[in-house]
Backbone bond lengths (Angstrom), bond angles and torsions (degrees), N, CA, C in turn:
res aa  C-N    CA-C-N  psi(-1)  N-CA   C-N-CA  omega(-1)  CA-C   N-CA-C  phi
1 X - - - 1.259 - - 1.645 112.94 -
2 X 1.360 116.09 -30.76 1.477 116.09 177.31 1.578 112.75 -58.41
3 X 1.331 114.91 -34.23 1.526 120.12 -178.72 1.486 107.23 -71.91
4 X 1.206 125.76 -38.50 1.461 129.30 178.55 1.506 106.05 -70.21
5 X 1.369 125.37 -40.15 1.429 124.56 174.82 1.485 109.84 -65.73
6 X 1.160 120.58 -35.65 1.527 123.47 179.61 1.549 107.96 -68.55
7 X 1.298 120.59 -43.84 1.403 125.32 175.94 1.569 111.16 -57.41
8 X 1.282 113.13 -54.64 1.475 116.63 179.47 1.469 111.25 -59.31
9 X 1.325 120.35 -38.19 1.524 117.55 -175.59 1.409 100.97 -75.19
10 X 1.317 128.62 -37.50 1.445 124.61 -176.58 1.611 109.61 -61.09
11 X 1.220 110.63 -41.51 1.536 113.54 -174.05 1.549 106.99 -71.35
12 X 1.310 120.30 -35.58 1.320 122.60 -179.15 1.666 115.74 -64.90
13 X 1.397 104.44 -40.30 1.406 113.95 173.93 1.485 115.41 -67.35
14 X 1.282 116.38 -33.02 1.601 123.11 177.14 1.381 109.86 -64.52
15 X 1.361 119.18 -47.04 1.572 121.52 -172.96 1.430 110.91 -98.06
16 X 1.313 131.58 -1.95 1.389 125.24 175.26 1.585 111.87 -62.70
17 X 1.172 123.94 -38.99 1.411 125.28 176.34 1.537 114.14 -58.68
18 X 1.339 109.72 -38.44 1.575 118.38 -178.38 1.466 106.68 -69.07
19 X 1.352 116.15 -45.84 1.550 116.04 179.78 1.506 112.85 -59.26
20 X 1.339 114.05 -45.34 1.451 116.72 177.98 1.550 113.30 -59.31
21 X 1.339 115.97 -47.31 1.442 121.64 174.40 1.475 115.47 -53.83
22 X 1.350 117.75 -40.65 1.496 122.83 177.13 1.467 108.26 -71.14
23 X 1.271 120.18 -41.01 1.421 121.12 179.66 1.640 112.29 -61.00
24 X 1.403 111.09 -42.35 1.455 113.94 -179.65 1.555 106.31 -67.99
25 X 1.232 121.79 -34.23 1.432 123.60 -177.70 1.474 112.72 -66.68
26 X 1.314 116.04 -28.31 1.453 122.46 179.25 1.523 114.02 -67.00
27 X 1.429 109.99 -15.51 1.517 110.44 -179.20 1.569 112.95 -80.45
28 X 1.228 117.86 -1.51 1.527 121.83 172.43 1.540 105.75 -65.89
29 X 1.304 116.97 -38.11 1.545 117.68 177.87 1.496 103.91 -63.58
30 X 1.402 120.36 128.54 1.439 125.00 -171.29 1.511 111.35 -71.83
31 X 1.328 122.12 -14.89 1.481 122.33 -177.95 1.522 108.67 -69.65
32 X 1.366 116.08 -24.70 1.435 122.23 179.13 1.562 109.61 -68.45
33 X 1.386 120.48 169.22 1.471 124.17 176.54 1.485 110.08 -66.64
34 X 1.324 111.41 137.02 1.449 117.25 -178.21 1.536 110.13 -62.39
35 X 1.317 113.76 133.97 1.489 122.07 -173.18 1.674 107.18 -130.55
36 X 1.333 109.22 170.50 1.476 114.97 177.76 1.580 101.57 -94.51
37 X 1.370 106.23 173.95 1.477 115.75 176.43 1.497 108.69 -69.21
38 X 1.265 123.77 -33.94 1.438 128.87 -172.81 1.545 108.09 -64.80
39 X 1.373 113.52 -28.44 1.502 118.69 -175.98 1.506 111.64 -72.29
40 X 1.324 118.57 -14.28 1.493 120.58 -179.92 1.552 110.75 -107.79
41 X 1.304 119.60 7.38 1.377 121.01 178.43 1.516 117.41 -58.59
42 X 1.187 119.06 -29.42 1.523 124.50 178.64 1.618 103.95 -65.01
43 X 1.253 118.67 -50.69 1.409 122.01 -179.78 1.565 113.44 -63.70
44 X 1.355 115.85 -37.59 1.526 121.38 177.59 1.549 105.98 -66.49
45 X 1.278 116.63 -41.56 1.501 118.45 174.76 1.467 116.71 -56.33
46 X 1.418 111.92 -42.20 1.435 115.87 -175.05 1.532 111.10 -71.24
47 X 1.357 118.25 -38.28 1.484 125.83 -174.62 1.490 109.86 -104.23
48 X 1.365 118.62 25.09 1.494 119.53 -172.64 1.639 109.14 -66.11
49 X 1.291 117.37 -22.77 1.441 120.39 177.11 1.491 118.63 -69.80
50 X 1.284 111.73 -16.46 1.505 118.47 -175.61 1.574 107.84 -103.30
51 X 1.332 123.78 -16.84 1.477 124.14 -173.05 1.461 108.30 -121.79
52 X 1.264 114.15 166.34 1.489 126.46 177.15 1.516 115.03 -70.12
53 X 1.254 122.92 -161.03 1.442 129.20 -177.99 1.454 111.04 -73.81
54 X 1.325 115.30 147.17 1.482 118.81 -173.90 1.594 110.44 -65.63
55 X 1.355 117.71 -21.10 1.424 120.64 -177.58 1.683 101.81 -72.02
56 X 1.158 119.41 -43.25 1.550 118.61 -176.73 1.449 107.25 -72.76
57 X 1.363 116.30 -37.35 1.385 116.53 -179.34 1.645 111.08 -65.12
58 X 1.213 112.79 -37.60 1.493 121.48 174.25 1.564 113.65 -53.68
59 X 1.245 113.30 -52.14 1.496 121.45 173.59 1.564 112.13 -57.69
60 X 1.331 114.70 -47.78 1.492 119.06 177.32 1.576 108.91 -57.40
61 X 1.378 114.03 -51.28 1.394 113.78 -175.90 1.513 111.61 -60.12
62 X 1.236 121.29 -41.97 1.443 120.67 176.77 1.485 112.01 -62.82
63 X 1.226 121.70 -45.16 1.440 125.41 171.71 1.534 114.86 -54.27
64 X 1.369 115.08 -41.12 1.470 122.27 178.80 1.597 110.05 -65.99
65 X 1.361 113.73 -42.76 1.438 110.75 177.04 1.477 112.37 -72.91
66 X 1.269 126.57 -29.51 1.414 126.89 176.78 1.512 108.33 -68.49
67 X 1.307 116.75 -41.11 1.499 116.13 177.17 1.444 113.48 -49.13
68 X 1.342 115.09 -47.79 1.509 118.06 -176.94 1.381 112.66 -76.42
69 X 1.260 122.33 -25.48 1.481 122.86 -175.64 1.465 111.13 -79.27
70 X 1.351 117.73 -24.41 1.558 123.04 -172.04 1.519 110.22 -105.95
71 X 1.439 117.21 -15.84 1.497 116.49 -176.06 1.542 108.75 -81.14
72 X 1.322 111.65 155.19 1.443 121.97 178.79 1.595 108.50 -85.87
73 X 1.200 117.46 -16.45 1.452 119.45 -179.11 1.549 110.02 -81.34
74 X 1.398 114.55 155.86 1.405 117.32 -179.09 1.598 109.53 -70.04
75 X 1.421 114.69 139.98 1.425 117.09 176.41 1.485 112.19 -67.49
76 X 1.334 115.77 153.88 1.477 114.21 174.18 1.456 117.49 -62.69
77 X 1.466 114.82 145.10 1.406 116.70 -176.40 1.567 109.83 -103.50
78 X 1.237 118.16 -13.01 1.474 124.78 -178.18 1.502 113.72 -125.65
79 X 1.231 115.99 164.41 1.516 119.38 174.13 1.544 110.85 -61.08
80 X 1.344 115.98 -46.73 1.427 121.29 -175.64 1.614 111.43 -64.68
81 X 1.293 111.59 -34.75 1.520 120.27 173.87 1.518 111.57 -61.09
82 X 1.358 110.26 -47.63 1.517 120.14 -178.74 1.559 108.15 -68.80
83 X 1.233 121.42 -34.57 1.365 124.66 -178.83 1.662 109.76 -73.13
84 X 1.249 111.31 -33.47 1.517 115.38 -177.55 1.561 107.57 -77.17
85 X 1.327 119.70 -27.17 1.410 126.14 179.77 1.427 113.58 -92.86
86 X 1.266 121.93 -0.66 1.375 124.53 177.37 1.539 115.56 -85.69
87 X 1.175 121.59 121.03 1.466 125.10 173.53 1.411 110.30 -77.49
88 X 1.352 125.01 102.82 1.407 128.27 179.07 1.494 115.00 -56.46
89 X 1.196 118.41 -28.18 1.390 125.79 177.08 1.540 115.31 -65.76
90 X 1.285 111.98 -46.26 1.515 121.43 176.74 1.435 115.70 -79.35
91 X 1.409 112.50 -43.27 1.543 118.38 177.76 1.547 111.25 -118.50
92 X 1.254 120.61 72.98 1.479 122.47 -178.44 1.505 111.58 -58.35
93 X 1.372 117.21 -52.39 1.460 124.04 -168.90 1.595 104.24 -71.97
94 X 1.413 118.97 -44.08 1.467 116.86 171.87 1.540 113.09 -53.74
95 X 1.330 115.62 -46.19 1.435 115.78 177.01 1.454 117.99 -56.47
96 X 1.376 117.08 -39.00 1.465 121.65 -178.99 1.625 107.54 -73.41
97 X 1.342 118.95 -37.59 1.348 118.23 176.16 1.542 117.42 -62.22
98 X 1.385 111.37 -36.52 1.533 124.30 171.29 1.483 110.62 -60.87
99 X 1.265 117.89 -46.44 1.372 122.28 -176.63 1.573 107.63 -62.42
100 X 1.431 113.72 -42.97 1.486 114.83 -177.70 1.653 108.50 -61.81
101 X 1.412 110.87 -43.80 1.448 116.44 -174.27 1.583 109.17 -66.40
102 X 1.383 114.29 -34.53 1.599 112.54 -179.55 1.451 107.88 -74.91
103 X 1.307 126.80 -16.49 1.424 120.43 -173.27 1.532 109.17 -106.55
104 X 1.227 121.00 -5.81 1.457 122.99 171.54 1.528 112.56 -62.25
105 X 1.368 117.44 135.89 1.495 117.25 178.46 1.628 105.81 -65.83
106 X 1.274 114.58 143.58 1.488 119.66 172.32 1.523 112.63 -85.80
107 X 1.295 120.50 -33.19 1.337 121.86 169.59 1.436 116.25 -139.93
108 X 1.265 117.06 172.47 1.517 122.83 176.09 1.461 108.55 -113.51
109 X 1.380 105.90 162.52 1.532 118.62 179.05 1.274 117.02 -142.69
110 X 1.347 121.52 149.80 1.412 119.72 174.77 1.483 112.72 -121.79
111 X 1.323 115.12 155.60 1.484 117.65 -178.05 1.459 109.07 -71.78
112 X 1.301 117.98 144.86 1.446 128.33 171.78 1.455 112.86 -91.80
113 X 1.355 114.68 132.80 1.542 117.79 -178.29 1.490 108.82 -100.39
């Protein structure tokens, strides 16, 4: 049993950062609690190879939040709704992060024998 406990502990340690990054990334969807740009830095670091500089992303993030704060329409409630309402020309990095969030698996499953 100590070996199994060690393996489980090692797997949890390995994937905890990824879970936190995904949780931070989900804050882009406006239905979540309003956050600051610094709160999503872990996700930005994780997916930095897909997006531009953090300076341009910071500006996009601010504009994205202002868009939903000042618009008369209802803010998106899901990632798919947010992705559909995201203008990729105005928010290229936000669109990429939403695509990543939309394609991440929600759960895992194992094969039954």
